[in-house]
Phi, psi and omega in degrees: 000131179293146175293329182290133174267135187296152177285167173243155181265101179224141175055035173088006181208158175279126185210158177297150175297144182278334185207042179302123180284333179194184179220172180209163178240162169295158179231134175276104185296343179281346176238337183085008187259141175282150180209165168080188184289170175269147180238148184275144163270106188287155176250198188295327184291320176296313183299315182294323179295318177295319179294317181290325180291322180290321178297325182292335178256008181307308187288324177297316179291321178298330182271357185297147175296134181305330183294327180287325179295310182300324179293323175297311182299319181288320182295320174296314180301318176302314177298318177298316178304315184295336181250027183310304184302310181298315181299317186294319179296321176294318180293326184294324182287330180276339186246336186081358179271154191285127175297310183280333180269327186252305192278309184296315179275345189237283187296321179294312174298325173300320182292309179291332174295319182283337171298319182287326175295319172303320175296320178298318178295324179296313185293327183270354183063017188293335181283340188275347175053056182298129180231129184232127180241096184289329181297325187253003181066026180253143173213142182216162175201168171273141187215173179304154181295330187087009178212159179290165174246138177250129184236122172265115181273146177278177182274334191268353177225090183288359180236295192292337175238013181297141181300338184257002182208343190283197183297317179297318176301308180298322181293314180299317182286323174303328176272011176063045175248130167310148181230133171252121176262134170257107179290158175270136184297350178284342181216063184287334180285322176297316182294323178298318178295318175299313182300322178296322177290318178299317178302313179302314183293325181295312179298319184294325182280355178073029178268161177301131190298332183272011177287343177228120180225161180213132173245144182280312190196151172206160181301153176308311183297329174287329175296318176296318177300319181291318176301333180258021174275123186290351176284349175278145173266328185196162178230134167250126183225140174224117184174206183288153175298312183299321180289319176303314181293323177296315176300316183300316180300322179291315182291321179300319181295337180259358179078023181267131177300138186225116179247110192230144165250124196246312180190157176196142178247356167050066187299140178240129177255125178249101187283160190302320180296318182289324173296326173290328182284319189208044184301320182291315179300321180292327177302313178295322183290317176301310180302315183296317181296315184294329186260352178303128184060035183056030175073014188260057175239143178291347181250019178297139179291084189281339182220132174233127183255123178232151177265129186306142181167175178306314182286330176289325176300315178295320177301312179298320178298320179294315181292319178300318179298317183294316175300313180301325184271349184291146178286149176299137181264149179280125176278160190285343181196167174298321179295317178299321176297311176304315181298320181286325174303308181300318183295314181297318176301320181296319182294322180292319181294331181278358173121000179281140180268132177281124183256327181200152175072215175097005184237151171285159178212155180254177354283170178073207185254092186234151179221139179290144169307129190232128180233130176238165182216151176205148179277163185297324181297312182294323180299313184294332181281343179217046191297325184293314184287329183277356170246030173282141183286132171251104188277088182172193185280066188227135172215153181245119174278126177251110184262110183259157185282329185192181186293328178301314183290326178294324176293320176300316177298318176301314176299337185272345182289142168286176181292141180225164177291317186221157168217134188240143171230128172257127178234155187287146178295331186277005176086355184293344180260359187299320179295317177296321174303313182302329179279322188274313190309312178300326179291316180289326176310319181287351190242006181222156172281326183230121177261128187241141177244129168056040176200139182291152188287341189297131184107134182226113178287138175276094187224152176296338180265006182277151169229101173263074184193189181165178180293154176304141005265016182291325172218174181274354182201120186286355189263007185224160180234147177267354181227138179110112178262131018264355184310314184297331182294328187291346173299323189258043183221158173245146177277116180254127176245142179243126185244110178061024180282130177304144188306317181294341184263356181280158167301152195300322185285354180253001182283164184298314177282147180228059186295337175277359176068033178293134173285129180221156173272098188256109180051048174083000181239137174286129187201155171253008182286157171293156176297137182091343182288335184274352185292000000 
């Protein structure tokens, strides 16, 4: 380890921590060994400096020309794309996830792709939802919050959800809010490399240098204090439910908007007809989805519901065999390994039977593919404990007696990001679908047919959100442009304001062809052209 502690990005430049209480290193989870330089655990002085610097550039960034914002987002995307291989290798060492299998073909292109989508939304004004009511002299659009945004990045997506590069980052900047990123301590080297590219692109675009800042780590109590600071406009958080709820309580008390992804078990229903058609193939698909990335996806299939019968028996046996033969997966950290061990112990204590796996393995932080089972009656008797999230290669089979019990279990589910129903091609499951789907629909953000939930497309039609406790607000998505941008915006209405004094997308003329709601109709026309 180098004696020098890495600098932090505050107030537009890389500088030493003012008051680091201690330092930490990255860890290779495949071996459990620390490596690389030391990074600071910031104290109150660093946090205050970042918040003050962000607050000082709020007005300048809000007034920035959209083209400069778009140029920054595109410039940053180009820099990430050009360094794909090096960034992927860095992240692989810090996470144990595959550079060639995960980062190069998937997560890094997704990251620079959503930055470019955000740039496009900025140029098109699509995120602002311009609305004009000529009869009442009213015009409105979405606009910057007028305060900085704080983003907490998670451990499982070092690029696509990183506080300094991911969807929350792109969304906040697209809405012209200064951003303070809280990097995740599981991948500080990757975060630093990304922050360096972001800083370069920011300066090249001519935006205020303090518009993007990053801290690596700070004590829990300081994080709660920061979350409750009224100078913040909003917080984006992806992580555990306990941490998220603690931050939410602090932000709620201060009136700070809090958008959080907290937990999800993503129930999957395999109806009798489809099990008869392709039970063996579904067992393989289920195993692959559950163990992908060692199960460390927020859309991991954590619960699978089957109706008892000959074909469900065959499916369970096939799934059990695959889990029992599967290699242990590398967890993202020692803490992650402890959490999944505790979660499996909790499920067993609540009445679940262990069918396969359930043990830690070496070297490093590894955990066996784990399959548990419970009958429908026991699940209903202890539903809260049996739908706890086990963040790893773990799933619980719920074997129900009949369709009526399946419906009762659906009603017992908490809010989730996704819900999946597999139905037969011959139509034999259609009646069951009609019974279950409306119940499941009310409890998930995204309803999926005949596909495992793992994976989230970056699309304007996407909803990576859902009812509590999957997220803190069911009306917003953290993935998908322009929808994700609208979390970090305020609705501004103008009443009888002269045309020349209005924001450009609300004026009578529309030379840029912006899509607007003009007297109740989507249109690119000038005001008066529809008369």
